[in-house]
KELOPA-735339 format. One line per field, with one value per residue: residue number from 1; x, z, y of N, C-alpha, C in turn. Coordinates in steps of 0.02 Angstrom, whole numbers, plus 50000, padded with zeros to 5 digits. Layout:
BEGIN
nr NUM;...;
n.xx X;...;
n.zz Z;...;
n.yy Y;...;
ca.xx X;...;
ca.zz Z;...;
ca.yy Y;...;
c.xx X;...;
c.zz Z;...;
c.yy Y;...;
***
This chain:
BEGIN
nr 1;2;3;4;5;6;7;8;9;10;11;12;13;14;15;16;17;18;19;20;21;22;23;24;25;26;27;28;29;30;31;32;33;34;35;36;37;38;39;40;41;42;43;44;45;46;47;48;49;50;51;52;53;54;55;56;57;58;59;60;61;62;63;64;65;66;67;68;69;70;71;72;73;74;75;76;77;78;79;80;81;82;83;84;85;86;87;88;89;90;91;92;93;94;95;96;97;98;99;100;101;102;103;104;105;106;107;108;109;110;111;112;113;114;115;116;117;118;119;120;121;122;123;124;125;126;127;128;129;130;131;132;133;134;135;136;137;138;139;140;141;142;143;144;145;146;147;148;149;150;151;152;153;154;155;156;157;158;159;160;161;162;163;164;165;166;167;168;169;170;171;172;173;174;175;176;177;178;179;180;181;182;183;184;
n.xx 59327;59331;59346;59220;59144;59181;59145;59001;58980;59012;58904;58801;58727;58821;58842;58723;58665;58573;58433;58289;58204;58100;58102;58137;58033;57926;57976;57960;57821;57776;57815;57752;57626;57629;57654;57531;57439;57484;57471;57327;57289;57350;57279;57149;57157;57217;57148;57016;57039;57135;57067;56969;57046;57099;56977;56929;57032;57013;56891;56919;57012;56924;56822;56911;56933;56803;56779;56869;56827;56702;56748;56814;56707;56636;56733;56738;56607;56606;56709;56640;56530;56607;56659;56544;56507;56609;56590;56460;56496;56587;56488;56406;56501;56521;56393;56379;56484;56440;56319;56376;56440;56334;56276;56369;56370;56241;56254;56352;56278;56175;56258;56317;56198;56160;56269;56257;56134;56172;56278;56192;56117;56213;56250;56128;56122;56233;56203;56092;56157;56245;56155;56097;56203;56229;56117;56126;56246;56206;56108;56200;56278;56183;56150;56267;56280;56179;56215;56333;56283;56207;56305;56370;56277;56252;56374;56374;56258;56295;56393;56322;56202;56128;56120;55987;55907;55935;55888;55744;55724;55751;55656;55542;55554;55560;55429;55373;55419;55361;55225;55233;55238;55336;55422;55440;
n.zz 61576;61627;61756;61791;61769;61867;61978;61973;61988;62121;62181;62160;62248;62308;62197;62126;61973;61875;61927;61960;62069;62202;62227;62104;62031;62096;62071;61926;61922;61982;61894;61782;61825;61846;61714;61650;61723;61686;61543;61547;61609;61523;61407;61440;61462;61339;61240;61189;61141;61048;60967;60921;60858;60759;60695;60654;60568;60470;60426;60372;60272;60194;60158;60081;59976;59931;59890;59791;59704;59670;59612;59505;59430;59401;59320;59224;59168;59127;59030;58938;58908;58847;58743;58673;58639;58556;58449;58409;58368;58263;58181;58160;58100;57978;57929;57904;57816;57710;57676;57643;57529;57443;57445;57370;57250;57207;57189;57092;56980;56968;56935;56824;56739;56734;56673;56546;56506;56499;56401;56288;56275;56240;56116;56049;56049;55978;55861;55823;55809;55702;55605;55594;55558;55443;55363;55368;55295;55172;55142;55132;55031;54926;54915;54875;54756;54682;54678;54611;54489;54445;54421;54319;54227;54212;54153;54038;53973;53962;53866;53763;53734;53685;53748;53739;53729;53846;53934;53919;53943;54079;54129;54102;54192;54309;54320;54320;54445;54521;54522;54573;54719;54864;54909;55066;
n.yy 48530;48408;48425;48478;48364;48284;48362;48354;48222;48201;48261;48174;48045;47902;47764;47780;47827;47833;47767;47667;47695;47734;47878;47926;47883;47955;48077;48085;48061;48182;48278;48237;48262;48398;48440;48391;48476;48602;48591;48574;48699;48795;48752;48767;48921;48966;48896;48934;49067;49039;48955;49050;49140;49050;49023;49149;49176;49075;49109;49228;49197;49115;49213;49294;49196;49181;49312;49331;49223;49281;49404;49349;49291;49404;49463;49368;49379;49509;49505;49418;49503;49604;49538;49504;49637;49673;49580;49626;49751;49716;49657;49774;49848;49774;49783;49922;49940;49869;49933;50058;50017;49971;50091;50172;50100;50126;50265;50271;50214;50304;50420;50374;50350;50492;50543;50476;50526;50662;50651;50602;50721;50804;50745;50759;50900;50934;50866;50938;51060;51028;51002;51127;51204;51142;51170;51318;51318;51263;51360;51470;51425;51406;51544;51592;51524;51568;51706;51693;51634;51734;51833;51768;51764;51892;51930;51857;51908;52040;52029;51957;52013;52159;52326;52384;52279;52214;52305;52285;52150;52159;52241;52163;52051;52112;52157;52024;51979;52069;52028;51894;51795;51782;51630;51543;
ca.xx 59268;59346;59327;59147;59109;59204;59104;58937;58977;59012;58842;58755;58744;58859;58810;58661;58677;58504;58398;58224;58183;58037;58117;58136;57959;57888;57994;57929;57750;57764;57836;57698;57564;57643;57636;57461;57412;57508;57430;57257;57281;57357;57234;57092;57170;57227;57107;56961;57068;57171;57010;56935;57094;57098;56913;56932;57084;56982;56832;56954;57032;56867;56801;56950;56925;56738;56781;56914;56783;56651;56773;56825;56643;56615;56775;56719;56545;56630;56738;56590;56495;56645;56655;56473;56503;56651;56552;56406;56529;56598;56430;56385;56549;56505;56336;56400;56526;56391;56275;56419;56451;56276;56258;56416;56348;56184;56276;56385;56232;56156;56304;56320;56139;56164;56325;56230;56090;56211;56305;56139;56095;56263;56249;56074;56136;56285;56168;56055;56204;56273;56098;56084;56257;56221;56066;56164;56301;56171;56082;56255;56302;56132;56154;56335;56271;56137;56258;56382;56251;56186;56363;56392;56217;56263;56431;56349;56207;56337;56431;56282;56144;56146;56097;55921;55872;55943;55832;55678;55725;55753;55583;55497;55574;55540;55358;55354;55436;55309;55172;55242;55245;55403;55414;55488;
ca.zz 61568;61674;61827;61800;61779;61936;62026;61962;62015;62190;62198;62157;62297;62288;62169;62091;61919;61866;61958;61959;62135;62219;62219;62037;62009;62122;62033;61862;61934;61991;61831;61731;61852;61829;61640;61643;61754;61635;61488;61561;61624;61454;61364;61465;61456;61272;61188;61159;61101;60983;60920;60894;60812;60702;60662;60614;60508;60421;60395;60332;60210;60157;60130;60022;59923;59902;59854;59729;59657;59645;59568;59443;59400;59375;59270;59162;59141;59091;58965;58899;58887;58803;58680;58633;58609;58497;58397;58387;58333;58196;58140;58134;58045;57913;57900;57874;57749;57654;57663;57600;57457;57411;57427;57315;57193;57186;57162;57029;56937;56957;56903;56748;56707;56723;56616;56490;56489;56472;56328;56245;56264;56204;56049;56017;56033;55927;55797;55799;55790;55635;55556;55580;55524;55373;55335;55350;55242;55114;55118;55107;54960;54878;54897;54832;54683;54653;54661;54549;54421;54426;54396;54256;54178;54188;54101;53979;53946;53938;53801;53709;53723;53679;53798;53725;53739;53920;53977;53896;53987;54150;54145;54100;54246;54365;54317;54344;54513;54571;54525;54601;54792;54883;54955;55128;
ca.yy 48494;48350;48451;48487;48297;48261;48395;48331;48156;48207;48284;48113;47994;47849;47706;47798;47872;47831;47710;47665;47692;47775;47943;47940;47875;48014;48139;48081;48074;48253;48311;48222;48298;48471;48441;48388;48532;48653;48579;48591;48770;48826;48732;48814;48994;48980;48858;48978;49129;49009;48935;49102;49165;49014;49021;49211;49170;49033;49147;49286;49167;49100;49275;49315;49159;49205;49381;49310;49191;49330;49452;49304;49281;49468;49470;49329;49406;49568;49476;49389;49558;49641;49488;49518;49698;49669;49540;49674;49802;49680;49650;49835;49873;49742;49814;49985;49938;49842;49989;50099;49985;49981;50168;50191;50069;50169;50323;50256;50203;50372;50460;50336;50374;50559;50552;50454;50580;50722;50627;50595;50781;50836;50720;50789;50971;50931;50850;50997;51108;51010;51006;51203;51221;51114;51213;51375;51314;51255;51420;51513;51401;51429;51614;51605;51499;51623;51766;51669;51626;51801;51864;51741;51782;51966;51948;51834;51952;52098;52016;51934;52055;52238;52366;52401;52215;52202;52344;52260;52092;52177;52268;52101;52003;52157;52147;51962;51971;52105;51992;51826;51795;51746;51571;51536;
c.xx 59279;59327;59258;59110;59121;59157;59031;58928;58988;58943;58795;58772;58784;58816;58748;58673;58609;58468;58323;58192;58124;58046;58111;58065;57923;57910;57962;57859;57732;57767;57773;57630;57574;57630;57575;57424;57430;57473;57356;57241;57296;57305;57160;57096;57171;57185;57053;56990;57103;57124;56981;56986;57092;57031;56910;56970;57047;56927;56861;56975;56975;56840;56845;56938;56858;56743;56822;56864;56728;56681;56793;56761;56626;56666;56759;56655;56567;56668;56695;56547;56540;56655;56592;56469;56554;56619;56495;56435;56556;56545;56405;56434;56536;56437;56349;56437;56480;56343;56314;56433;56393;56254;56302;56394;56287;56200;56309;56332;56195;56200;56312;56258;56142;56213;56294;56182;56121;56244;56257;56118;56151;56260;56186;56085;56185;56249;56125;56088;56234;56217;56089;56141;56252;56169;56091;56210;56258;56137;56141;56275;56241;56133;56218;56328;56231;56175;56306;56341;56221;56246;56382;56336;56233;56318;56407;56299;56248;56370;56385;56228;56165;56105;56016;55881;55879;55893;55765;55676;55715;55685;55534;55500;55553;55465;55331;55358;55385;55247;55172;55258;55302;55384;55461;55521;
c.zz 61622;61735;61840;61807;61843;61988;62028;61997;62090;62217;62207;62204;62270;62263;62136;62041;61891;61882;61965;62033;62148;62213;62150;62012;62034;62084;61967;61869;61946;61933;61780;61760;61834;61749;61618;61667;61707;61568;61495;61572;61559;61404;61376;61453;61373;61216;61155;61119;61036;60943;60888;60842;60743;60662;60625;60561;60452;60381;60352;60268;60162;60118;60077;59960;59885;59860;59789;59678;59628;59596;59503;59403;59367;59313;59207;59132;59103;59025;58918;58862;58834;58737;58632;58597;58550;58442;58369;58346;58268;58149;58115;58083;57975;57884;57871;57816;57695;57637;57621;57533;57421;57388;57366;57251;57163;57156;57100;56981;56916;56919;56831;56706;56688;56665;56549;56462;56458;56407;56279;56224;56223;56135;56017;55998;55978;55854;55769;55775;55715;55588;55547;55538;55446;55328;55316;55297;55178;55090;55099;55038;54914;54859;54860;54765;54646;54628;54601;54483;54398;54396;54324;54204;54163;54142;54035;53939;53927;53873;53750;53690;53719;53733;53793;53748;53818;53956;53971;53940;54056;54166;54148;54169;54310;54371;54340;54413;54555;54574;54561;54683;54804;54925;55005;55118;
c.yy 48431;48374;48459;48413;48275;48299;48371;48261;48152;48220;48220;48069;47935;47794;47725;47848;47878;47771;47719;47648;47733;47847;47962;47938;47934;48079;48144;48085;48145;48292;48293;48255;48371;48480;48444;48454;48597;48652;48600;48668;48805;48811;48773;48886;49000;48950;48903;49039;49099;48979;48987;49132;49128;49016;49089;49212;49134;49071;49201;49247;49142;49151;49303;49270;49173;49270;49366;49279;49240;49373;49413;49295;49345;49485;49437;49356;49470;49557;49456;49457;49598;49596;49505;49587;49700;49632;49585;49724;49773;49683;49724;49867;49841;49769;49877;49991;49914;49893;50043;50078;49991;50053;50190;50166;50110;50229;50324;50250;50270;50418;50435;50364;50446;50579;50524;50498;50640;50709;50631;50673;50823;50810;50750;50863;50980;50916;50898;51054;51096;51024;51087;51223;51197;51153;51292;51373;51305;51320;51473;51490;51417;51504;51633;51582;51548;51687;51750;51662;51693;51837;51841;51763;51855;51973;51908;51877;52016;52088;51993;51975;52132;52273;52375;52336;52198;52242;52311;52194;52107;52203;52210;52060;52051;52147;52078;51943;52011;52066;51925;51837;51757;51686;51571;51471;
***
């Protein structure tokens, strides 16, 4: 490294490391002029394409933002629509449940009324059956009592009355029965 510094120092004229002389100023002026020309040429050549690129990029980003905002608005509108539908479904579900409850209540009343009518009909039939059974039993008892009374009378008559008197009473009773009408 030392050798390189010595080599560079031999190239620089004697007594001059950095001086503000005319040569340095001209050199600085030329470099500034070259920089300005380079800036102007590059600005002229690249400014419009760079400006167009930046403008297109800005438009693309703005378009994406607008699309996103639009999609967000659509999503919020869709969410509101679904919320309304859910509320409508809830209302309809409540209405259906209330209708079903009312219908079940009406059917319960109808079934109870029919059961009461059927129970009344069963009571009426059982009462009629009991009355008919009672009449039948009374008739059977009356016939049994008549049979029993006639049996007792026959035994009494057999023991108390002689056969000749029995025949006479029998004929008189028969004559009376022929003349009498039967009652229902």
